[in-house]
Structure formats: C-alpha cells, structure tokens
MDTraj code that builds the backbone (N, CA, C; nanometers):
import mdtraj as md
import numpy as np

residues = "MET ILE VAL LYS PHE THR ARG ILE ILE PHE PHE ILE THR SER PHE ILE PHE LEU THR GLY PHE VAL GLN ILE ALA ALA LEU ILE GLY PRO GLY VAL THR ILE PHE SER SER GLY ASN VAL TYR LYS ALA GLY ALA GLN PHE LEU ILE ASP ASN GLU ILE LYS ARG LYS THR GLY LYS ASN SER LEU ALA PHE PHE LYS GLU GLY MET THR LYS GLN ASN ASP LYS LYS ASN PHE ASN GLU GLU PHE ASN GLN LEU ILE LYS LYS ARG ILE ALA ILE THR GLN LYS LYS LEU VAL GLU GLN ASN ASN GLN LYS LYS LEU ASN GLU GLU PHE LYS LYS LEU ILE GLU LYS ARG ILE THR ILE VAL GLN LYS GLU LEU ASN LEU THR LYS VAL SER GLN".split()
xyz = np.array([
    [11.3398, 10.8466, 17.9675],
    [11.3771, 10.8613, 17.8289],
    [11.2550, 10.8476, 17.7383],
    [11.1726, 10.7479, 17.7633],
    [11.0533, 10.7270, 17.6809],
    [10.9540, 10.8410, 17.7010],
    [10.9423, 10.8875, 17.8243],
    [10.8510, 10.9981, 17.8537],
    [10.8967, 11.1244, 17.7817],
    [11.0263, 11.1482, 17.7815],
    [11.0813, 11.2645, 17.7135],
    [11.0563, 11.2558, 17.5629],
    [11.0755, 11.1362, 17.5077],
    [11.0541, 11.1144, 17.3651],
    [10.9062, 11.1350, 17.3284],
    [10.8160, 11.0843, 17.4117],
    [10.6728, 11.1016, 17.3833],
    [10.6322, 11.2482, 17.3947],
    [10.6902, 11.3207, 17.4874],
    [10.6606, 11.4639, 17.4994],
    [10.7049, 11.5390, 17.3733],
    [10.8236, 11.5074, 17.3257],
    [10.8752, 11.5730, 17.2048],
    [10.7830, 11.5420, 17.0864],
    [10.7483, 11.4171, 17.0721],
    [10.6580, 11.3774, 16.9638],
    [10.5240, 11.4478, 16.9787],
    [10.4735, 11.4560, 17.1005],
    [10.3456, 11.5225, 17.1251],
    [10.3527, 11.6701, 17.0861],
    [10.4585, 11.7379, 17.1247],
    [10.4718, 11.8800, 17.0921],
    [10.4885, 11.9024, 16.9414],
    [10.5635, 11.8172, 16.8775],
    [10.5829, 11.8309, 16.7326],
    [10.4507, 11.8079, 16.6584],
    [10.3810, 11.7028, 16.6965],
    [10.2533, 11.6756, 16.6286],
    [10.1501, 11.7833, 16.6591],
    [10.1453, 11.8309, 16.7816],
    [10.0503, 11.9381, 16.8126],
    [10.0881, 12.0650, 16.7368],
    [10.2177, 12.0926, 16.7229],
    [10.2623, 12.2084, 16.6461],
    [10.2178, 12.1965, 16.5002],
    [10.2330, 12.0778, 16.4444],
    [10.1947, 12.0562, 16.3045],
    [10.0440, 12.0692, 16.2861],
    [9.9671, 12.0054, 16.3726],
    [9.8217, 12.0045, 16.3559],
    [9.7557, 12.1364, 16.3950],
    [9.8078, 12.2045, 16.4935],
    [9.7391, 12.3226, 16.5463],
    [9.7810, 12.4536, 16.4808],
    [9.9018, 12.4653, 16.4355],
    [9.9458, 12.5933, 16.3811],
    [9.9253, 12.6032, 16.2306],
    [9.9236, 12.4931, 16.1612],
    [9.9108, 12.4978, 16.0165],
    [10.0366, 12.5511, 15.9505],
    [10.1464, 12.5532, 16.0241],
    [10.2711, 12.6065, 15.9720],
    [10.3272, 12.5174, 15.8604],
    [10.3215, 12.3899, 15.8793],
    [10.3760, 12.2958, 15.7832],
    [10.2609, 12.2137, 15.7271],
    [10.2599, 12.1985, 15.5989],
    [10.1548, 12.1176, 15.5385],
    [10.1772, 11.9715, 15.5733],
    [10.0702, 11.9084, 15.6124],
    [10.0810, 11.7688, 15.6530],
    [10.1076, 11.6795, 15.5324],
    [10.0406, 11.7086, 15.4224],
    [10.0601, 11.6259, 15.3032],
    [10.2037, 11.6322, 15.2546],
    [10.2677, 11.7480, 15.2734],
    [10.4056, 11.7627, 15.2292],
    [10.5021, 11.6841, 15.3173],
    [10.4630, 11.6581, 15.4407],
    [10.5511, 11.5831, 15.5305],
    [10.5200, 11.4341, 15.5319],
    [10.3970, 11.3980, 15.5049],
    [10.3591, 11.2566, 15.5133],
    [10.4311, 11.1747, 15.4074],
    [10.4317, 11.2254, 15.2826],
    [10.4953, 11.1509, 15.1736],
    [10.6419, 11.1207, 15.1993],
    [10.7230, 11.2232, 15.2248],
    [10.8640, 11.1956, 15.2531],
    [10.8840, 11.1131, 15.3803],
    [10.7980, 11.1339, 15.4809],
    [10.8091, 11.0551, 15.6041],
    [10.7880, 10.9075, 15.5774],
    [10.6887, 10.8770, 15.4963],
    [10.6630, 10.7363, 15.4612],
    [10.7800, 10.6804, 15.3817],
    [10.8359, 10.7616, 15.2935],
    [10.9505, 10.7164, 15.2143],
    [11.0698, 10.6859, 15.3042],
    [11.0945, 10.7711, 15.4012],
    [11.2074, 10.7469, 15.4919],
    [11.1848, 10.6192, 15.5721],
    [11.0632, 10.6023, 15.6261],
    [11.0377, 10.4848, 15.7090],
    [11.0327, 10.3559, 15.6275],
    [10.9841, 10.3615, 15.5046],
    [10.9723, 10.2373, 15.4270],
    [11.1046, 10.1973, 15.3628],
    [11.1757, 10.2936, 15.3039],
    [11.2976, 10.2565, 15.2329],
    [11.4247, 10.2937, 15.3084],
    [11.4140, 10.3897, 15.3974],
    [11.5322, 10.4343, 15.4693],
    [11.6179, 10.5281, 15.3868],
    [11.5686, 10.5674, 15.2726],
    [11.6446, 10.6522, 15.1823],
    [11.6097, 10.7988, 15.2086],
    [11.6993, 10.8683, 15.2754],
    [11.6772, 11.0079, 15.3117],
    [11.6855, 11.0978, 15.1888],
    [11.7755, 11.0640, 15.0962],
    [11.7918, 11.1451, 14.9760],
    [11.6639, 11.1434, 14.8911],
    [11.6071, 11.0269, 14.8787],
    [11.4831, 11.0135, 14.8019],
    [11.3704, 11.0919, 14.8681],
    [11.3611, 11.0852, 14.9990],
    [11.2586, 11.1595, 15.0720],
    [11.2805, 11.3098, 15.0580],
    [11.4055, 11.3524, 15.0639],
    [11.4366, 11.4953, 15.0464],
    [11.4002, 11.5437, 14.9074],
    [11.4311, 11.4618, 14.8075],
    [11.3963, 11.4983, 14.6702],
    [11.2448, 11.5076, 14.6542],
    [11.1744, 11.4140, 14.7145],
    [11.0283, 11.4163, 14.7076],
    [10.9733, 11.5426, 14.7736],
    [11.0286, 11.5802, 14.8857],
    [10.9848, 11.7002, 14.9564],
    [11.0138, 11.8253, 14.8732],
    [11.1326, 11.8322, 14.8124],
    [11.1676, 11.9482, 14.7298],
    [11.0783, 11.9582, 14.6062],
    [11.0492, 11.8448, 14.5456],
    [10.9611, 11.8454, 14.4281],
    [10.8209, 11.8917, 14.4664],
    [10.7707, 11.8425, 14.5792],
    [10.6387, 11.8862, 14.6258],
    [10.6366, 12.0367, 14.6514],
    [10.7405, 12.0870, 14.7143],
    [10.7466, 12.2307, 14.7413],
    [10.7581, 12.3125, 14.6132],
    [10.8335, 12.2629, 14.5157],
    [10.8487, 12.3344, 14.3883],
    [10.7158, 12.3377, 14.3123],
    [10.6441, 12.2264, 14.3133],
    [10.5115, 12.2232, 14.2497],
    [10.4182, 12.3211, 14.3192],
    [10.4244, 12.3244, 14.4508],
    [10.3409, 12.4164, 14.5289],
    [10.3760, 12.5615, 14.4966],
    [10.5042, 12.5907, 14.4827],
    [10.5471, 12.7279, 14.4561],
    [10.5053, 12.7728, 14.3157],
    [10.5183, 12.6845, 14.2153],
    [10.4885, 12.7235, 14.0777],
    [10.3395, 12.7228, 14.0460],
    [10.2658, 12.6268, 14.0992],
    [10.1244, 12.6145, 14.0630],
    [10.0304, 12.6640, 14.1711],
    [10.0762, 12.6698, 14.2924],
    [9.9892, 12.7085, 14.4028],
    [9.9067, 12.5922, 14.4544],
    [9.9323, 12.4735, 14.4040],
    [9.8599, 12.3541, 14.4471],
    [9.9610, 12.2514, 14.4960],
    [9.9129, 12.1638, 14.5839],
    [10.0029, 12.0559, 14.6233],
    [10.0085, 11.9531, 14.5116],
    [10.1021, 11.8611, 14.5215],
    [10.1254, 11.7675, 14.4111],
    [10.0044, 11.6787, 14.3855],
    [9.9305, 11.6425, 14.4898],
    [9.8124, 11.5578, 14.4722],
    [9.7042, 11.6320, 14.3948],
    [9.6771, 11.7568, 14.4285],
    [9.5759, 11.8357, 14.3572],
    [9.6199, 11.8617, 14.2136],
    [9.7497, 11.8879, 14.1951],
    [9.8022, 11.9111, 14.0609],
    [9.7864, 11.7867, 13.9734],
    [9.8192, 11.6717, 14.0289],
    [9.8061, 11.5459, 13.9565],
    [9.6591, 11.5158, 13.9265],
    [9.5734, 11.5402, 14.0255],
    [9.4300, 11.5160, 14.0080],
    [9.3732, 11.6043, 13.8972],
    [9.4142, 11.7310, 13.8931],
    [9.3674, 11.8216, 13.7885],
    [9.4142, 11.7746, 13.6513],
    [9.5387, 11.7292, 13.6437],
    [9.5906, 11.6771, 13.5168],
    [9.5131, 11.5558, 13.4706],
    [9.4811, 11.4659, 13.5623],
    [9.4049, 11.3471, 13.5262],
    [9.2630, 11.3841, 13.4828],
    [9.2035, 11.4833, 13.5488],
    [9.0691, 11.5280, 13.5122],
    [9.0699, 11.5854, 13.3708],
    [9.1714, 11.6669, 13.3402],
    [9.1821, 11.7222, 13.2049],
    [9.1990, 11.6110, 13.1032],
    [9.2796, 11.5118, 13.1362],
    [9.3033, 11.4010, 13.0446],
    [9.1748, 11.3213, 13.0242],
    [9.0989, 11.2986, 13.1324],
    [8.9723, 11.2271, 13.1203],
    [8.8720, 11.3073, 13.0391],
    [8.8698, 11.4401, 13.0599],
    [8.7800, 11.5247, 12.9817],
    [8.8153, 11.5175, 12.8341],
    [8.9457, 11.5181, 12.8052],
    [8.9903, 11.5097, 12.6670],
    [8.9518, 11.3743, 12.6076],
    [8.9667, 11.2694, 12.6872],
    [8.9310, 11.1354, 12.6411],
    [8.7803, 11.1276, 12.6149],
    [8.7002, 11.1834, 12.7068],
    [8.5555, 11.1845, 12.6873],
    [8.5180, 11.2656, 12.5638],
    [8.5875, 11.3780, 12.5430],
    [8.5618, 11.4600, 12.4246],
    [8.5924, 11.3808, 12.2987],
    [8.7046, 11.3090, 12.2991],
    [8.7410, 11.2292, 12.1816],
    [8.6378, 11.1206, 12.1547],
    [8.5883, 11.0559, 12.2599],
    [8.4859, 10.9527, 12.2418],
    [8.3571, 11.0129, 12.1859],
    [8.3156, 11.1269, 12.2422],
    [8.1955, 11.1930, 12.1924],
    [8.2139, 11.2384, 12.0478],
    [8.3323, 11.2882, 12.0172],
    [8.3607, 11.3330, 11.8810],
    [8.3560, 11.2152, 11.7833],
    [8.4143, 11.1010, 11.8248],
    [8.4097, 10.9817, 11.7396],
    [8.2666, 10.9360, 11.7167],
    [8.1841, 10.9386, 11.8211],
    [8.0442, 10.8994, 11.8048],
    [7.9715, 10.9952, 11.7115],
    [7.9990, 11.1231, 11.7232],
    [7.9368, 11.2216, 11.6358],
    [7.9770, 11.1984, 11.4908],
    [8.1056, 11.1718, 11.4684],
    [8.1542, 11.1465, 11.3322],
    [8.0881, 11.0209, 11.2753],
    [8.0794, 10.9142, 11.3551],
    [8.0157, 10.7915, 11.3078],
    [7.8699, 10.8157, 11.2733],
    [7.8034, 10.8944, 11.3555],
    [7.6622, 10.9268, 11.3297],
    [7.6478, 11.0047, 11.1993],
    [7.7353, 11.1027, 11.1793],
    [7.7310, 11.1827, 11.0560],
    [7.7615, 11.0971, 10.9333],
    [7.8546, 11.0051, 10.9467],
    [7.8871, 10.9162, 10.8346],
    [7.7670, 10.8293, 10.7996],
    [7.6993, 10.7770, 10.9004],
    [7.5806, 10.6946, 10.8756],
    [7.4716, 10.7750, 10.8058],
    [7.4505, 10.8997, 10.8494],
    [7.3496, 10.9852, 10.7858],
    [7.3876, 11.0130, 10.6408],
    [7.5142, 11.0414, 10.6161],
    [7.5607, 11.0688, 10.4801],
    [7.5451, 10.9464, 10.3917],
    [7.5765, 10.8292, 10.4447],
    [7.5602, 10.7069, 10.3667],
    [7.4140, 10.6842, 10.3301],
    [7.3229, 10.7092, 10.4240],
    [7.1801, 10.6948, 10.3947],
    [7.1370, 10.7911, 10.2849],
    [7.1853, 10.9156, 10.2923],
    [7.1494, 11.0133, 10.1899],
    [7.2028, 10.9719, 10.0532],
    [7.3256, 10.9201, 10.0495],
    [7.3832, 10.8755, 9.9228],
    [7.3041, 10.7593, 9.8640],
    [7.2636, 10.6673, 9.9493],
    [7.1831, 10.5543, 9.9019],
    [7.0497, 10.6046, 9.8470],
    [6.9880, 10.6986, 9.9165],
    [6.8619, 10.7558, 9.8694],
    [6.8808, 10.8262, 9.7360],
    [6.9906, 10.8998, 9.7203],
    [7.0167, 10.9685, 9.5939],
    [7.0376, 10.8682, 9.4808],
    [7.1113, 10.7614, 9.5091],
    [7.1326, 10.6587, 9.4069],
    [7.0004, 10.5923, 9.3684],
    [6.9168, 10.5646, 9.4682],
    [6.7869, 10.5059, 9.4396],
    [6.7011, 10.6037, 9.3595],
    [6.7104, 10.7314, 9.3922],
    [6.6341, 10.8336, 9.3197],
    [6.6813, 10.8409, 9.1747],
    [6.8136, 10.8323, 9.1533],
    [6.8668, 10.8339, 9.0166],
    [6.8155, 10.7140, 8.9383],
    [6.8127, 10.5973, 9.0037],
    [6.7616, 10.4771, 8.9363],
    [6.6143, 10.4943, 8.9022],
    [6.5386, 10.5510, 8.9951],
    [6.3969, 10.5752, 8.9692],
    [6.3792, 10.6745, 8.8558],
    [6.4612, 10.7791, 8.8540],
    [6.4538, 10.8777, 8.7468],
    [6.4867, 10.8149, 8.6115],
    [6.5890, 10.7308, 8.6091],
    [6.6255, 10.6639, 8.4843],
    [6.5133, 10.5708, 8.4380],
    [6.4570, 10.4964, 8.5324],
    [6.3460, 10.4079, 8.4974],
    [6.2253, 10.4893, 8.4504],
    [6.2013, 10.6003, 8.5165],
    [6.0901, 10.6869, 8.4773],
    [6.1127, 10.7436, 8.3372],
    [6.2380, 10.7863, 8.3092],
    [6.2713, 10.8370, 8.1761],
    [6.2493, 10.7295, 8.0696],
    [6.2936, 10.6082, 8.0983],
    [6.2760, 10.4985, 8.0023],
    [6.1280, 10.4714, 7.9780],
    [6.0502, 10.4732, 8.0855],
    [5.9063, 10.4507, 8.0726],
    [5.8416, 10.5601, 7.9883],
    [5.8786, 10.6845, 8.0120],
    [5.8224, 10.7956, 7.9347],
    [5.8653, 10.7860, 7.7882],
    [5.9917, 10.7530, 7.7658],
    [6.0390, 10.7366, 7.6270],
    [5.9627, 10.6261, 7.5566],
    [5.9371, 10.5174, 7.6288],
    [5.8593, 10.4079, 7.5716],
    [5.7198, 10.4557, 7.5333],
    [5.6567, 10.5300, 7.6243],
    [5.5211, 10.5815, 7.5997],
    [5.5206, 10.6780, 7.4810],
    [5.6246, 10.7601, 7.4769],
    [5.6324, 10.8564, 7.3663],
    [5.6452, 10.7833, 7.2339],
    [5.7302, 10.6834, 7.2289],
    [5.7460, 10.6081, 7.1032],
    [5.6164, 10.5366, 7.0650],
    [5.5472, 10.4829, 7.1652],
    [5.4195, 10.4153, 7.1371],
    [5.3180, 10.5160, 7.0834],
    [5.3115, 10.6323, 7.1466],
    [5.2169, 10.7357, 7.1028],
    [5.2533, 10.7854, 6.9634],
    [5.3834, 10.8022, 6.9378],
    [5.4263, 10.8462, 6.8048],
    [5.3886, 10.7435, 6.6991],
    [5.4038, 10.6168, 6.7286],
    [5.3665, 10.5112, 6.6337],
    [5.2170, 10.5150, 6.6064],
    [5.1408, 10.5339, 6.7123],
    [4.9954, 10.5397, 6.6953],
    [4.9557, 10.6621, 6.6138],
    [5.0219, 10.7745, 6.6379],
    [4.9921, 10.8942, 6.5607],
    [5.0306, 10.8760, 6.4150],
    [5.1443, 10.8135, 6.3908],
    [5.1875, 10.7862, 6.2544],
    [5.0909, 10.6921, 6.1856],
    [5.0428, 10.5946, 6.2584],
    [4.9461, 10.5019, 6.2016],
    [4.8147, 10.5711, 6.1684],
    [4.7725, 10.6588, 6.2599],
    [4.6475, 10.7285, 6.2332],
    [4.6626, 10.8269, 6.1170],
    [4.7770, 10.8896, 6.1000],
    [4.7993, 10.9822, 5.9883],
    [4.8005, 10.9056, 5.8568],
    [4.8656, 10.7928, 5.8585],
    [4.8762, 10.7140, 5.7379],
    [4.7381, 10.6591, 5.7009],
    [4.6649, 10.6167, 5.7958],
    [4.5355, 10.5567, 5.7668],
    [4.4302, 10.6607, 5.7298],
    [4.4468, 10.7825, 5.7577],
    [4.3489, 10.8853, 5.7229],
    [4.3641, 10.9166, 5.5825],
])
top = md.Topology()
chain = top.add_chain()
for i, resn in enumerate(residues, 1):
    res = top.add_residue(resn, chain, resSeq=i)
    for name in ("N", "CA", "C"):
        top.add_atom(name, md.element.get_by_symbol(name[0]), res)
traj = md.Trajectory(xyz[None], top)
C-alpha cells in the first residue's frame, strides 16, 4: 500500500515538474491552504482567483501583486521627490523675497540720503545766491 502510494506521488510530481502542464505556483498555494486549514472551499477559491488573474493579466498572482507594489513604491518615491522639489523651490522663493525686501529698504534709504543731499545743496545754493 505504501509503495503504491509513493509511486502515485512520484508520478504526479514528475508529471508536474517535467511537463510544465500545471503551474507549480498555482498548486502550491491552495495545497498549503488545504493542509494547514483543511478548508477545501477556501483552497478552491484561491485556485480560481489565481487562474482568473492569470487569464486576465497574463501574470500569476505573485507577479501581479509585485508589479502593483512596485508601481505604488514608484508613486511614493515620486511624491517624496516632488515634495522635496517643492520645498526647495519655496526656500529659493523666500530667499528672493527677502532680497527684494532688503533691496527696497536700501532703495528707500538711498532715496532719503539723496533727498537729504539735495536739500543741503539747495540750502547752500540759496545761501550763496543771497550772499552774492
């Protein structure tokens, strides 16, 4: 009985590994589910879902999930890079605004200084006209 059982197992496993007829990944998941929980319905549902994903996308469920995670990570990396770029641009803009404000203050101070000089020169000219 044991010899017969081992022969059957040997032929089934050799059929699976050598012919490529059945995907191993598609059988391993439901097989583990059956052996761990004993729930045949759950294993059948898992097998059907894997086959449906394979039929619609052309990829097994692991590759499909991996691709989704890669896209999500790429999107996350893009968002982080975008946030860093925005922060950098904000810092540059703030520096420019500070420089413009400082320039305005310098211009105002320069205008006041020139106005002072003009008034002083006008007074001196008025004094020289009067004294002549």
